[in-house]
Structures are given as structure tokens and as C-alpha cells.
C-alpha positions in Angstrom: 14.8 29.1 -50.2 16.3 31.7 -48.2 12.7 33.2 -48.5 11.2 30.6 -47.0 13.6 30.6 -44.0 12.6 34.2 -43.8 9.3 33.7 -43.3 9.1 31.2 -40.9 11.5 32.8 -38.6 9.5 36.0 -38.8 6.3 33.7 -38.3 8.7 32.0 -35.0 8.7 36.0 -34.4 5.5 36.6 -34.3 4.7 33.3 -32.2 6.8 34.4 -29.8 5.8 37.6 -29.5 2.3 36.6 -28.9 3.5 34.1 -26.3 5.4 36.5 -24.3 2.1 38.4 -23.8 -0.2 36.1 -22.6 1.9 33.4 -21.1 2.3 35.3 -17.4 -1.1 36.0 -17.4 -1.8 31.8 -18.3 0.6 31.0 -15.4 -1.1 32.8 -13.0 -4.6 32.1 -13.5 -3.8 28.5 -13.6 -2.1 28.7 -10.7 -5.2 30.6 -9.2 -7.8 28.2 -10.4 -5.6 25.5 -8.9 -5.2 27.0 -5.6 -9.2 27.7 -5.6 -9.9 23.8 -6.7 -7.4 23.2 -3.5 -9.6 25.2 -0.9 -13.0 23.7 -2.3 -11.4 20.2 -2.4 -11.1 21.2 1.6 -14.5 22.2 1.8 -17.5 19.8 2.2 -18.5 21.1 -1.5 -18.5 18.8 -4.4 -17.0 20.4 -7.2 -18.3 18.5 -10.6 -15.9 20.7 -13.1 -12.6 19.2 -11.2 -11.5 17.4 -14.3 -12.1 20.0 -16.4 -10.4 22.5 -14.7 -7.6 20.0 -14.5 -7.3 20.4 -18.1 -7.6 24.0 -18.3 -4.8 24.7 -16.0 -2.7 22.1 -18.1 -3.0 24.0 -21.0 -2.4 27.3 -19.4 0.8 26.2 -17.9 1.5 24.7 -21.2 1.4 28.0 -22.9 4.3 29.3 -20.6 6.3 26.5 -21.2 5.8 26.7 -24.8 6.6 30.4 -24.6 9.9 29.8 -22.4 11.0 27.5 -25.3 10.3 29.9 -28.1 12.8 32.2 -25.8 15.4 29.7 -25.7 15.2 29.3 -22.1 16.0 25.7 -21.5 19.5 24.1 -23.1 19.3 21.0 -25.2 20.4 18.6 -22.7 17.5 19.8 -20.3 15.2 19.0 -23.0 16.3 15.9 -23.3 15.6 15.2 -19.4 12.5 16.7 -19.4 11.0 15.3 -22.7 12.1 11.9 -21.0 10.1 12.7 -17.9 6.7 13.6 -19.6 7.1 10.3 -21.2 7.7 8.8 -17.7 4.1 10.6 -17.2 2.3 9.7 -20.2 3.6 6.0 -19.9 2.1 6.3 -16.2 -0.7 7.8 -17.2 -1.8 5.2 -20.2 -1.1 2.4 -17.0 -2.9 4.2 -14.2 -5.4 6.3 -15.5 -3.7 9.2 -13.6 -2.5 12.3 -15.2 -1.0 13.9 -12.2 2.6 13.4 -13.0 2.3 15.2 -16.5 0.2 18.3 -14.3 2.8 18.2 -11.9 5.9 18.4 -14.2 4.1 21.3 -16.3 3.7 23.5 -13.8 7.1 22.8 -12.2 8.6 23.7 -16.0 6.2 26.6 -16.2 7.4 28.3 -12.7 11.4 27.5 -13.7 11.8 31.3 -14.6 9.4 32.6 -12.3 10.4 34.4 -8.8 10.4 31.6 -6.6 9.5 33.7 -3.5 6.4 35.3 -5.2 4.7 32.1 -6.7 5.5 30.5 -2.9 3.5 33.9 -1.3 0.7 33.2 -3.4 0.4 29.6 -1.8 0.6 31.1 1.3 -2.1 33.4 1.1 -4.5 31.4 -0.9 -4.3 28.5 2.1 -4.5 31.3 5.2 -7.4 32.6 3.3 -9.3 29.2 2.2 -8.7 28.0 5.6 -10.2 31.1 7.9 -12.9 31.5 5.2 -14.0 27.7 5.6 -13.4 27.8 9.6 -15.7 31.0 9.3 -18.6 30.0 7.3 -18.5 27.1 9.8 -18.8 28.9 12.6 -21.7 30.7 11.3 -23.4 27.7 10.3 -23.5 28.5 6.2 -21.1 25.6 5.1 -19.2 22.6 6.9 -19.5 21.9 10.4 -17.2 23.1 13.2 -17.0 19.4 15.3 -16.9 16.1 14.3 -18.3 13.5 16.4 -17.1 9.7 15.2 -15.0 6.9 16.8 -11.4 8.0 17.2 -8.9 5.5 18.2 -11.4 2.9 19.6 -13.4 5.7 21.7 -16.5 7.8 20.3 -15.3 11.6 20.8 -15.7 14.9 19.6 -13.3 17.0 17.9 -12.8 20.4 15.8 -12.9 20.6 12.1 -13.8 24.0 11.5 -15.6 23.2 8.0 -12.6 20.7 6.9 -15.4 17.6 7.6 -12.2 16.0 9.8 -9.9 17.1 12.2 -7.0 15.5 11.3 -7.5 17.2 7.8 -7.7 20.8 9.6 -4.5 20.7 12.3 -2.9 19.3 8.9 -3.5 22.1 6.8 -2.5 24.6 9.7 0.5 22.3 9.9 1.2 23.1 6.1 0.5 27.1 6.4 3.4 27.2 9.4 5.9 25.1 7.3 5.5 27.5 4.8 5.6 30.5 6.9 9.2 29.1 8.3 10.3 29.1 4.9 9.3 32.2 3.9 10.0 34.1 6.9 11.6 32.0 9.6 14.8 33.8 9.2 13.6 37.3 10.2 10.4 37.2 12.0 10.7 38.3 15.3 11.4 35.3 18.2 8.5 35.4 20.1 6.7 34.0 16.9 8.1 30.8 17.6 7.0 30.6 21.2 3.3 31.7 19.5 3.3 28.9 17.0 4.2 26.0 19.6 1.3 27.4 21.7 -1.3 27.1 19.0 0.4 23.3 18.2 -0.6 22.7 21.7 -4.1 24.5 21.4 -5.0 22.4 18.1 -3.7 19.2 19.7 -6.5 19.7 22.3 -8.7 20.8 19.9 -8.1 18.0 16.9 -6.0 15.6 18.7 -4.0 14.9 15.5 -0.5 13.3 15.9 0.7 14.2 12.6 -0.5 17.6 12.3 1.3 18.5 15.6 4.5 17.0 14.7 4.1 19.1 11.2 4.1 22.2 13.2 6.4 21.6 15.8 9.4 20.2 13.9 10.2 23.0 11.8 9.4 25.7 14.7 11.8 23.9 16.3 14.3 23.3 13.3 14.0 27.4 12.4 14.6 28.5 16.1 17.7 26.7 16.4 19.2 27.6 13.2 18.3 30.9 14.3 19.9 31.0 17.3 22.8 29.2 16.0 23.4 31.8 13.3 23.7 34.6 15.7 26.0 32.8 18.0 28.4 31.3 15.3 27.3 33.3 12.1 26.0 31.6 8.7 28.3 28.6 8.5 27.5 27.7 11.9 24.0 27.5 11.2 25.0 25.2 8.2 27.3 23.0 9.8 23.9 22.7 12.5 21.3 22.0 9.6 24.1 19.3 8.2 23.9 17.4 10.9 20.2 17.8 11.9 19.7 16.9 8.2 21.8 13.8 8.8 19.8 12.3 11.5 16.2 13.2 10.1 17.5 11.5 6.6 18.7 8.8 9.0 15.2 8.2 10.4 13.4 9.0 7.1 15.0 6.1 5.5 14.5 3.6 8.6 10.9 5.1 8.5 10.7 4.2 4.4 12.0 0.9 5.1 9.4 -0.2 8.0 6.6 0.6 5.7 7.8 -1.2 2.8 8.6 -4.4 5.4 4.9 -3.7 6.1 3.2 -3.4 2.8 4.9 -6.6 2.1 4.7 -8.8 5.0 1.7 -6.9 7.1 1.2 -6.4 10.8 1.3 -10.0 11.5 4.8 -9.9 12.2 4.8 -9.1 15.7 7.7 -6.3 15.9 5.9 -4.4 12.7 2.6 -4.9 14.6 3.9 -3.5 18.2 5.8 -0.5 15.9 2.6 0.1 13.7 0.1 0.5 16.8 2.6 2.3 19.2 3.8 4.6 16.5 2.0 4.5 13.5 -2.0 4.5 14.8 -2.4 1.3 12.6 -1.8 2.7 9.3 0.0 -0.4 8.4 -3.1 -2.8 9.6 -5.5 -0.6 8.2 -4.1 -1.3 4.0 -4.5 -4.9 5.2 -8.0 -4.4 6.2 -9.1 -3.5 2.5 -10.9 -6.5 0.7 -8.2 -6.7 -2.2 -5.3 -5.6 0.3 -5.0 -2.4 -1.8 -1.1 -0.6 -1.1 0.6 -4.0 -0.4 2.9 -5.9 -2.4 0.4 -7.6 -4.6 -1.4 -4.4 -6.0 2.3 -2.5 -7.0 3.4 -2.4 -10.8 5.8 -1.0 -12.7 3.6 2.3 -13.7 0.3 2.0 -11.9 -3.3 0.2 -12.8 -6.0 1.5 -13.6 -7.4 -0.3 -10.3 -5.6 0.9 -7.8 -7.9 3.8 -6.9 -7.7 3.4 -3.1 -7.3 6.7 -0.8 -4.7 5.8 2.4 -2.7 7.4 4.6 0.7 5.7 4.2 2.1 8.6 1.5 5.0 7.1 0.2 3.2 3.6 -0.2 0.4 5.7 -1.9 3.1 6.8 -4.6 4.1 3.3 -5.0 0.5 2.4 -5.4 -0.8 5.0 -7.3 2.0 5.8 -10.3 4.1 2.5 -10.5 7.3 1.3 -8.9 9.8 3.3 -11.8 7.8 6.5 -11.1 8.1 6.0 -7.5 11.8 5.3 -7.4 12.2 8.4 -9.9 10.3 10.7 -7.6 12.6 9.9 -4.8 15.5 10.2 -6.7 14.6 13.6 -7.9 13.8 14.3 -4.2 17.1 13.1 -2.4 19.0 15.3 -5.5 17.1 18.7 -4.4 17.8 18.0 -0.6 21.3 17.9 -1.7 21.5 20.5 -4.3 19.6 22.9 -1.6 22.3 21.8 0.9 25.1 22.6 -1.2 23.8 25.9 -2.1 23.3 26.5 1.6 19.5 27.0 1.4 19.0 25.2 4.9 15.3 26.5 5.2 14.2 24.7 1.8 16.5 21.1 3.2 14.3 21.4 6.0 11.0 21.7 4.2 12.1 18.8 2.0 13.0 16.6 5.1 9.9 17.5 7.0 7.8 16.9 4.2 9.7 13.4 3.3 8.9 12.2 7.0 5.6 13.4 7.0 4.7 11.9 4.4 5.7 8.5 5.8 2.3 8.6 7.5 0.1 10.9 6.4 -1.0 11.6 2.3 -1.7 15.6 2.4 1.4 16.2 0.0 0.7 12.9 -2.0 -2.7 13.8 -4.3 -4.1 15.6 -7.2 -4.1 19.1 -5.9 -0.9 21.1 -7.2 -2.1 23.5 -4.3 -1.5 21.3 -1.7 2.3 20.9 -2.4 4.3 23.8 -2.6 7.6 21.7 -3.1 6.7 22.0 -6.6 7.8 25.1 -6.5 10.8 25.0 -4.6 12.1 22.5 -6.8 11.4 24.5 -10.4 14.9 26.2 -9.9 16.6 23.5 -8.8 15.9 21.4 -11.8 19.4 22.1 -13.7 21.3 20.9 -10.6 19.2 18.0 -10.0 19.9 16.5 -13.6 23.3 17.9 -13.6 22.6 20.3 -16.6 24.1 23.1 -15.2 25.0 25.1 -12.5 22.9 25.8 -9.6 20.6 28.8 -9.9 21.2 31.8 -7.6 17.9 32.4 -6.7 16.9 31.6 -3.3 13.0 30.1 -2.4 
């Protein structure tokens, strides 16, 4: 018996040795593929192998997670929580036909012990280089178009899209780049860059006319600038106090906005108040889901764990989460997001708090961060080191994003 145990231990050690050698390259290969998929999706190209590549990256991330398991990097209490989340992902997958929650969770676990900042820089580099490449190719006439002429807001006009097919999509992509830049370099960059970014925001609005994209740039730039000024005047504690006050206001705005979206999905824009707010502040996004033949996204299409009939794409990001994945997964995602923001605030991760709240607010009206693409959502990376704090399994890690 002891000999059999010894043999098993040797086999386990040998397996861990193999996994340790290949898990790092597997993780970065999977991430590189996901980021490339994201860039291709933003272009006018059609990727016929997207589903196959998603399965490949899932396997590559699984290798890293298996190595962490063999190395004993997860505590027993953590394993129980993560297993429950994976089961939830499987249930949602079988009901909705969407395996994204499983893929997202596997990726978050895979980067759990990675250097957070290094992974975020990979996201930033791919987003900048991919956006620049598509813009250059469109200007040269090789791939995509520079402008799009269509009916925007009830009138035909021409706006710039720089190879991404839609001007809103291009400006939002730039907004995501600016947000990630503020997270990584907002604490140290020279102050004139804030003015440069705001000037860029004005220029992009003139070219693309995306209100949501404009806000995605302006809000994190102004927020970061205020934190920098307060930190210089009153020190880190002063910046933390200011950030807490801003977060309180923004969270209240988010709750009101979320409740409004829920009300719109239940009652529609036939309600005079909902109708007025929808058309004056949200460009008719509530009305748009009621224009679908089967009212996709409204209360009648919500299920507990999603449905294979729910295949529509629309702008209301949080409503899309409910529609695609189901009410219960959406509630879990909302709870985890709230816990993530609270953990970041407790730790003093001011720019992490800012990023989470900005993305939550933006997702009320847009769905850039609610998609099949891991490469679009760098919050997955920022979530990883906070998993123990989110679930209360151990003290929050000291590593900063």
C-alpha cells in the first residue's frame, strides 16, 4: 500500500513538473489568441474559426489552472467557491447555449497568480496596436472604410469609423484604451496629458458623434486628474476621501440607472416618464428593444439561466447580461462586481474603484464589455487578485493593479 502511495506521489510530482514548464507559455498563448480574436472582430474580416479558437484558449487556460491546483495555490474553501461558480457556468451554458461564463471564469482563475500589471499592459498594447492597424489599413484602402454614411439619430450623415465599421464602435474602443491607460499610468503621467486626452475626446466627438464614447473618455480622465490634484494637496488619505465621495455619488447614479433600465424592460417607453428619459438621455435604447418582433431583452424574454432563443444583440449592457445568461447568473455577477469595488476601496486601490464604476455606468447604455470576447474586458484581469476578498476566503492580496 505504501509503495502504491509512493508511486502516485511520484506520478503527481512528475505531472506537476510537466505542467509547471508548459503552463506559463499556455497561458500567454491563450491570451495572445484572445486578444487577436478581439482585433479581428473589430475589423471587417469574418473569422470562421472563432468558435474553435475559443475552445482552444479555454484548454490553454485550463492547463494553467490545473498547474495551480497541483501546486496547492488554492485553499479548500476557495476551491468550493470556484467549483460552485463553474457549475453555475455549466448550467447557464446548457440552458442558454453560451459557454462564455465558463471561459471567463477559467481565464480569471488562470491569471490569479500572474503579475496583474503585466497582463494589463498586454491588453493595452494589443488594443492600441490593433486600433492603429485597422485605422491605417482603412486609410490606405486595404481593409474597411474610413467613414460610414447612414441614418444617425433621424438624419443621414457621414461619420468616421476608421476600419471598425461603426463610428460608435471606434470611439468606444479609444475610450476603453484611455480608461486602461488611466488605470496603469494615471498616477504618474505628466499633467499635460490630461489636457491632451480631453482635446482628443472633443476631436473624436466631432468625427464620430458618440456620446457614450465621449463619456467613457472624459469621466476617467477627469476623475484621475482630481485624484492626482487632491493627492498632491492633502496626501494619499485626502485622495482616498475624495475618491470615496465620488464613488458614493457614482454608485447612486448607477443604481438609479439600473433601476430605470429594469423598469424600461418591464413597462417599455409607453410610460411618459420612461419615454422622456429614454429619448433625451439614452437615444431611444429602451424603445429599441421593444421594436424587436419578439421584444427581445424585455421581461417576457428573461429566464433563470438563459435561453437558446435569446440570441439578439442590443446596446443595453446590463439588460443583455440578464437576457443572455439568465437572472440568477446576472445577480451573481452584480454581487461580485459590488464586492470587487468594495474590496478595492478597502485596499486603497483608487484607480481600480474608478475603473469598476466607470465600466458599470457605461454598461447601462452600451455593451462593449458584455460580449463573447475576453480581450474586450480587462476587468477580468483586475478581478483575479481580489477573488479571495470577494468571497471572503482569505485577506485581500497586497498586489496592486
